[in-house]
Each structure stands twice: as structure tokens, then as C-alpha cells.
C-alpha positions in Angstrom: 0.0 0.0 0.0 2.8 2.4 0.9 4.5 1.6 -2.5 1.3 2.3 -4.3 0.8 5.7 -2.5 4.4 6.7 -3.3 3.9 5.8 -6.9 0.7 7.9 -7.1 2.5 10.8 -5.5 5.4 10.4 -7.9 3.0 10.6 -10.9 1.4 13.7 -9.5 4.8 15.3 -9.0 5.8 14.5 -12.6 2.5 16.0 -13.9 3.1 19.3 -12.1 6.8 19.4 -13.1 5.9 19.0 -16.8 2.9 21.2 -16.7 3.3 24.2 -19.0 1.3 27.5 -19.0 -1.4 27.5 -21.6 -0.6 31.2 -22.4 2.7 33.0 -22.1 2.4 36.8 -21.6 4.6 39.3 -23.4 4.4 43.1 -23.5 4.8 44.6 -26.9 4.5 48.2 -28.1 0.9 49.3 -27.6 -0.4 45.9 -26.5 0.0 42.8 -24.4 0.0 39.4 -26.1 -0.4 35.9 -25.0 1.2 33.1 -26.9 -0.5 29.8 -26.6 1.4 26.6 -25.8 -1.6 24.5 -26.8 -3.0 23.8 -30.3 -6.7 24.6 -31.0 -8.8 25.1 -34.1 -9.2 28.8 -35.0 -12.7 29.3 -33.4 -11.8 27.5 -30.2 -8.6 29.6 -30.1 -10.7 32.8 -30.4 -13.0 31.6 -27.6 -10.0 30.8 -25.4 -8.7 34.3 -25.9 -12.1 35.9 -25.2 -12.6 33.8 -22.1 -9.3 35.2 -20.8 -10.2 38.8 -21.6 -8.4 39.1 -24.9 -9.0 38.7 -28.7 -6.9 37.2 -31.4 -3.9 39.3 -32.4 -4.1 41.7 -35.3 -1.0 42.9 -37.2 -1.4 46.3 -38.9 2.1 47.4 -39.5 5.5 46.0 -40.5 6.8 47.0 -37.0 4.0 45.0 -35.3 4.7 42.0 -37.4 8.5 42.2 -36.7 8.0 42.6 -33.0 5.5 39.7 -32.8 7.9 37.5 -34.8 10.7 38.3 -32.4 8.6 37.2 -29.4 7.4 34.0 -31.2 11.0 33.0 -31.9 11.7 33.3 -28.2 8.7 31.0 -27.3 8.4 28.6 -30.2 11.4 26.3 -30.4 10.5 24.6 -33.7 10.5 25.5 -37.4 7.6 24.9 -39.8 4.6 25.5 -37.6 1.6 27.6 -38.1 0.3 30.1 -35.6 -3.3 31.4 -35.7 -3.8 35.2 -35.9 -7.0 37.2 -35.8 -7.9 37.5 -39.5 -11.1 35.9 -40.7 -12.9 35.9 -44.0 -16.7 35.6 -43.8 -18.3 34.1 -46.9 -20.3 37.3 -47.5 -17.1 39.5 -47.7 -14.4 39.5 -50.4 -11.6 40.4 -48.0 -10.2 39.2 -44.7 -11.1 41.3 -41.6 -9.4 41.6 -38.2 -11.8 40.2 -35.6 -10.4 42.6 -33.0 -12.1 45.6 -34.6 -13.7 44.4 -37.9 -11.4 46.4 -40.1 -10.2 45.0 -43.4 -6.8 43.5 -43.4 -4.5 46.2 -44.9 -7.2 48.8 -45.5 -6.1 51.3 -42.9 -2.3 50.9 -43.0 -1.8 49.2 -46.4 0.4 46.6 -44.7 0.1 42.9 -45.4 2.5 40.0 -45.2 0.8 37.3 -47.3 2.9 34.5 -48.6 3.3 34.5 -52.4 0.0 33.3 -54.0 -2.0 33.9 -50.8 -4.8 34.2 -49.9 -5.6 31.4 -52.3 -9.3 31.3 -51.7 -10.2 31.1 -55.4 -9.1 27.5 -55.3 -9.7 26.5 -51.6 -13.0 27.7 -50.5 -12.7 26.3 -47.0 -9.7 28.4 -46.0 -11.3 31.3 -44.1 -8.9 31.7 -41.1 -5.5 33.5 -41.1 -2.3 32.0 -39.8 1.4 33.0 -39.7 3.5 30.3 -41.3 6.2 30.5 -38.6 9.6 29.9 -40.0 13.0 30.8 -38.5 13.6 33.2 -41.4 10.2 34.8 -41.4 6.4 34.4 -40.9 4.3 35.1 -44.0 0.5 34.9 -43.7 -1.7 32.2 -45.1 -5.3 31.4 -45.2 -6.1 27.9 -43.8 -8.9 25.6 -43.0 -10.2 26.8 -39.6 -10.5 23.4 -38.1 -6.7 22.7 -38.2 -5.2 22.8 -34.7 -2.5 25.4 -34.3 -0.8 27.5 -31.7 -2.3 31.0 -31.5 -1.7 34.5 -30.2 -4.1 36.6 -28.2 -3.9 40.4 -27.6 -5.2 43.2 -25.5 -4.4 46.6 -26.9 -3.4 49.5 -24.6 -6.0 52.2 -24.6 
């Protein structure tokens, strides 16, 4: 019985030692971001952000993109992964919009970082959610199927 109890305590200890935070907080210029350590489909990721008082990250300038990429490189230790960001294309609209404020991606600032040939919605009608294709040498944007499980980034802008 003592051996069994020690074994159970050991398993609990290992669970807590290996437990990671679900969201890692970072302060950027004009906002606080949370980088997930769990993978969720896009809509579940948005819900996770909202339940924690945030929304999905929007990227409106080259500087914001560069600063976010720098923080992602500090947290994500692998290449060739996708990270959900807050762009969504509703079937009634021709363009992607940021869910944080409903603005068109690139309308206000003129900035985008789409990968070559993206968004490719003319061929892939089920790709309505935006992701960063996180690479060590950059992170172009892509439109993907919303049900794919990816890491994600939440934000709360300073007011």
C-alpha cells in the first residue's frame, strides 16, 4: 500500500513538473500578447482568448509583425509550424477582416504579409482563417482551414 501511494505521489509530482502554462504573456508596443502553448482550431482559439479577456492578435504594420515574430521566436522552439492570428474571411465578404475591430486587413495601413500566392481562396473555399507560417527566417501569412489545430496569439491593446 505504501509503495502504491508513493507511486501515485510520484506521478502527481511528474504531472506538475511537466505542466506548461497555456498562455505565455509578453508586453509589446501598444499591447499585451499571450502566446499559446496548446493547439486549437481557430474558433476555439478565439474563444480561449475571449474567455481570458483578450482577442486574437491583429497585425497592422511592419513593425508590429516584426515585434511579434521576435517574441514568437523566443517561445516557439521549432520551425515549420503555423500560428493562428486574428484574421477571418466571412463568406459574404471578399476580404479578410481583423476580428479585434472588424477592419479590413491592410485597408487602414496598407500593410500585409501574405505568402506568395495567398490568400488562395479562389481554389480553396474552406480556407477562411489566417495564420502565420512560422519559420525561422520569417512568418508570411496564409489562409487555412479553420479546423486545423495550431498554436495561437491573443492580444489586448493598450487604450
